[in-house]
N, C-alpha and C positions, 0 to 999 in steps of 0.2 A: 495273786499280790497286789498291795494296794502300794502303788505308786507313789500317791500323793504324800505318803508318809516314809518315801524312802529317802534317805541322803543322798544325794547325785553323786556324791562322791566315793560312795562307798564300792566295794566289789559285787554286792548283792545288786545294786543298779544295773551294774556292767552284764551282771548274768541277766537280768529281765530285758534289757536293751537289746543284746544279742538274741535272744529267744524271740521276741518281737520280729526281729531283722529276719528270722528263719522262717516266720508264719506271714509277716505282712511285706509285699513289694515296696509298698510306700516308706515303711521304716526301713528297709532296705539301702531304698534310694540315698534317703539321707544318710544314712550310717557310712555308705561308700565315698558321698561326696565330703561329708566334713570331718570325717574320724581320721585324724592324724597316727602316724606311728607313735611319735612322741607324747601324746594324750594316754597310750595303753600302759599300764602298769608292768608288764612284763614279755617276754619273747613268745610265748605260748600264745597270748592274746595276738601280738602281732600277727605271726603267720596264720592264724584263722582269718583275721581280717583283710591279709593279703590274697588267702582261698576265695574268699566270700565277695571281695571286689574283682578279681578275675572273674568270677561266674558271673557276676551281676552284668558285669560291661560285654560281656561276651554273648550273654543270653536275654539281657536284659528282663530277667526276673531272679529270683532270690535262689539260692541253692537250698534243698531240703537237708535232715539229718543224716540220710543214707549217702548224698554227694560229700558232704563234710568228711564224714565218717572213712569214705573212701579214699579221699586225699589225705588221711592221715593213718593210714593202716596200720604203721608201726610206730606212730609217734603216741606213746601212753598218755604223757601229760596233755597232749592236745585232745586224745580221745576221752578223756576223763572231765576236761574243762565242756566240751560239747556236752558230754550226759550231764553236766551240772545245768547247762541251759534248758535242757529238756524238763529239768524239776521245775521250771519258774516258769512252765507251759500254761499259764491258768489266765483268766480272763484278764486280757489287757486294755486299758484304757490308751489308745494309741497316741490322742492329743497331750496326755500326760506324759507320757513318754516320750516325746517331740520335745515337751517343755523342758523337762528334767535333762535330758541330753544336751539342750541350749543351756541350762544352769550348769550342765557337767563340764564343757567347753569355756565358759567364764570362768569357773573356778579354778580350772587348770591354767588357763591363762593367767587369773589373779595370783594364784602361787609361784608362776613363772616371774612375773613382773616383779613381783616382792622380793624375789631372791636377787633379782638383778640390780633392782634400785638400793637394796640393803648392801651390795656389794660397793657401788658407786659412791654411796654417802660414805663408806668405809674409808674409799681412795680419795674422799675431799672432791669428788666432781658434781657438786650439787646440783649444777646446771642440767648436766646430762640426767640426773636421776630424776628431776623436774620436768626434762623432755620426754622421757619414758611414760612416765604418768600419764603427762597431757596424750600421748598417742594413743594410749590404752583405752584413755576416757573417752577417745573420739571413735576407738573402734569398737568398744562398749555401747555405744549410743545408736550405732548404725548394725550392730550384729544379730540376728535371728535367723529362726529355721524354719519360721511359719510361711508356709506356701502363701499366705494372704496379706504378707507384708507388703505396703506400697513404699516405694522409694522418691522423696521429693528431692526433683533435679536443683532447686535453687537452694534448699535448704541443706543440701551436701553438697553442694557444688565446691567450696572452700576445701573440705573435709578430702572430698575427693581429688581433687588437684594437688593437695600436699603429699596425700599417699603415694599419688604417681609420680610427683617430683622426688620423694624420699627413697623411692624403689629405686630409681636410676641412679640418686647419689648412692645408694648403697652398693648398686650393681658395678659404678665406677671406683667406688673405695674398696670393693673386692679384687680390682685390679683386672677387670675383665674388658678384654678388647671388644670393639666392635666388629659383630660379624655381621655384613650387611649387603655382600656381594656374590653374584653367582659365577662371576668372571665370564659373563657373556653379555655384552652391551644394552642389548636389546631387552633382554630379563631385569638388567640393572636400573634400566629407564624406569621400568614399570615399578619395579621395587620403591624406588626413589629415594634409598637410604634406610628402608625398614629395617630392625633389626631382626636376625634371625634366628638367634637363640631362644628354645624353647620350640622352634617349628617342628616340622616332620614334611620332608620333601623327597618324591617320588618319581624316579625317571622311569618312563615306562617305554618298553620298544621289544621289537619282535628278535629273533636269534640272528647275531653278526651285524647288525646296525651299529651297535658302539654304545650301549649303555655303562657299560665299563670304563669307557675311554671318558665318559662324560662326568662318571665320580671320580676317576682320578683326575680329571682336567679340574674339577672344583678343589679337590687335595692338593696339588702342585701350585697351582696360583693362589690358594688362600698361605701356603707355607712363602712362595717367592715373595709374592706383590705386598701382603700385610702383615708377615711375621707372625702367623698364627700357627698351632698345634691341632696335628689332624690324627684321629687315631682311627684306621682302616680295620673292617673285620672283613675277611676273604673266606668266603663259605664255599665258593666254586674256584677250579684250579689250583694249581700249586702256590704254595709260598713263594717260591722263585720267581713263579711268573710273575704276582704282586710284586715284588722287590726288583726286578728287573725292569717294568713296564714304568713302575714310579722312576727309577732311576735314570731311564732313556727319557723320560718326559723331563727331567729336571733340566737335562742339557738340549732337549729337542732333537734327539738321536735314536733309531732305531734300537727298542730293546735287543735285538738279535745281535746288534754289533756290541751291545754291553754284556750279552750275555756268554758271548765267543770269544767275549776280551780282543775285539778287532777295531779298537780305538789305539791310534797311536800314543806314544809315551808324551809327545809334545802337547797331542791335543789334550788327553786325560789328565796331566798336569793342569792346565789350565781349568778343566772343567771342576777338578778337584777344589782348585782354590776359590772357584766360582759358588761353587755349592757349600764350601765351608762357611761363607758370609752370609747365607741365608739366615735370618734370625728365628724363625720358625722351625718345626719340626713335622716328621711322617713317621708314624711310627704302624708296623706291620701287625694284627695278631689273625693268623690262620687256624683252622680247624683241621683234622686228619681227614681225609675223604672216606673213611669206614664210619666216621663220627655222624651219624644221621639224624640223630637228636639234638641237634645244638637248639638252644633255646632262647629268647628274650633274656632269661635270667643269666645265663652264660654271658649274654650281652652286659650285663648291670654288673656282673662279678669282674669282667673285664675291664669296665670304666673302674672299680672301685681298686684293681689290682694296677691300674695305670695311674690313679690317682696317690695310691699309697707307692710307687715308685719315683713319681715327677712331683709330688707335693700339691698337686693340683690336677681339676680336669682337662681333657683335651678343650680346644675351642669347637673343632665339628666332629662328630662320628659318621664314618661312611659304612655301609653295610652293603656289600655285593654277594649276594642278593638276597631280599628279601622273603622271596617266596621257598627260600631253603631254610627258614627259621619254623620253631614251633612257640607257642608262647610258652609264659611263665610256670602255668600249670605242669607241663611236661607230659599231659596224658596223650593216650594212643588214639588220636583223632582217627575213626572210620571216615572211609571216603564219603559216606551220606554228609559229614561232619566239615568238610572240606572248606566250604564259604567261610564258616564258623571261624574255623583254625585262623582263616588269612586275616581276617577283620580283627580277632582277638590279638595276633601279634602285631598288627599297625597301632590298637590303642596301647599294649604295650610300651610300644616304641614312642609314642607320641607322649605317654605319661611320664616315659624316662627324660625324652629331650626336657619337659619343662620342671621335672626333678632335679636334673643336673646341669639345667641352664647350657646345653648345647645344643647345636643345631645338627638335627639329625638326616641326613642323607643317604637314601637307600636306591637302589636298583629293583625293577620287575619285571618278569617275563610277561610279555604279552600274549596272549592267544588270537589265533586269526588260521582260519581255515581254507579262506581263499586267497592264495598269493595272489593271483591276479588283481584282486582289490588293492593290494600295497601298489601297484604299479599303477594306479591311476593316482595321479599328482593333486585332485581334489579332495580325497580321502584322506583323514587323519586318526590316529588311534586317542580313544577317549576310554574313560571310566569302564566301557562297556567291553573294551576288551580284555578285562583283566580276570580273565577264565572264570574260576567257582567264586570271585570275589567282586559281585557286583556292586556291593559295598564298601569297598575298600578305597574309595576316595573320601570318605566323611570322615576319618581319622586325620587324613591328609591333608597339611595348609597347603601345600601344590602337589599338585599330578601334570607332571609335563611331559609329554611323548615325543619319542626321536621317530621320525619318518621318513623313509627312504625308498624310492622305485629303484627298479633294475639299473633304469637310464641314471640316476642321482649317484648310485653305486658306482657305475664305471666312472663318473665325473666327479665322485668326493663333495659330493654335497647331500645335504639333508633338510627337513623341516622340523623347526621345533614349533609343538602345538602345547597353548597352554590351556590344559583340559579341567584343570581346577586351581583358584586361585582364593583364598581367603580375603584377602587385603587388596588386590589388587585385580584390574577387569581380567575375566578368560575370553578365550574365544580367539585370541592371536594367534599368526602362525607367522613364523619368521624363516627366512632361509640363509643356511649358511653352508661355509666350506669345510672342509675337514683334510688333513694330512697326516695319515694314520701310520704311513711311510715313516717319519721323524716323530712318532709318538706326541704329536699336536691334534688334539679336538678339534680347536676353535682357529682356524686360519683366519687373523685378520685382515691381512691383506687381502684376500681373493674374496672373503666377503663383502669386503667394501666395495669391489668390483662389481659382485655380482648386484648390489644394489643399483650401482649406476648405470647399469644397461639392462635392468630388470623393467 
């Protein structure tokens, strides 16, 4: 096929582009990085793009025709489209394909901007229309898919600053509240007010230390202290356990007392009035225990359902626990591919956090063979204690481990260790006090005393 004579906005070009992506890693990488859902003409193309992207991010190589066909066994429209790609398997000039893909994106964006500008002019909003045209011109001057492109810091200084400012203004205009706190002072000091939306934070701990308590601590205090909205996906334990734990946490009472109704009428009336005053919310979505194939697609669909009911996304999404998820492809991963599955799940959640502008908080079960190793308080869990997923930390913005010796467990204490952080220093370890009897993960008073006498 002669790419040089092809109209970049034609269906034929898309056939050639996807044919090239299936044959060349270089093209596949560019396609996965830059093709957006809204750039594609129909849902069949979008489904193929999603499968191709998931495969590439998982294996770091392009899928072949067999992989794609297997993913769409009962989807006749997709199979027909994949077979059409095969017909364009002629000699391909990869550089010409990249140039045309660049023209394709520019053409789609131009069509969109003219449609928006036309509407604004019809509404007598000339200033807004001209502003949109100016922004498009700035984007156009700096956009390229060529790997050899160089960016001049000084020449792009103003446009990049304006882009950053406009992004922040847009977020504020959308009514998005700032999400900046872990609700652990030492962590918050390190984060220093940085926005956590779009980030993936993983809490790593061995059995019984309290990773679920940590996750709920964030949910409870985001609701109470900042009026944020939390969507909690419960993948282990029952729905009642999660609801009772949150309910106890909101009033600093043992969940058992709430579950058994062992709170006096006077106290419960006081707590009811207290909980009613909180401007945030906590919503729990649980999955049946027999449903062992919960995927990141279920998380995405759960977010869509929440948005449909509430009119907007939550501010924070909590998943307890990430190691019980499979990725969006829902394929039956063999034991030999467990590592790839875990990394694919983390990549899916990282992308979902960015796409939906939420802070994604997940828990993960640490693997440690020598329990005595945990009792040495010089030792802390790191990414090397992530079982099959040694690369799990890569997609995470933060990997924070919860460490507790037998002695610390008896004294209701633990150490938080920053195993990874993309935006503040890693390696710090903080000692904190807990009070699980009253559903309190972070006991502020006792923690301050620990620091005084340490």
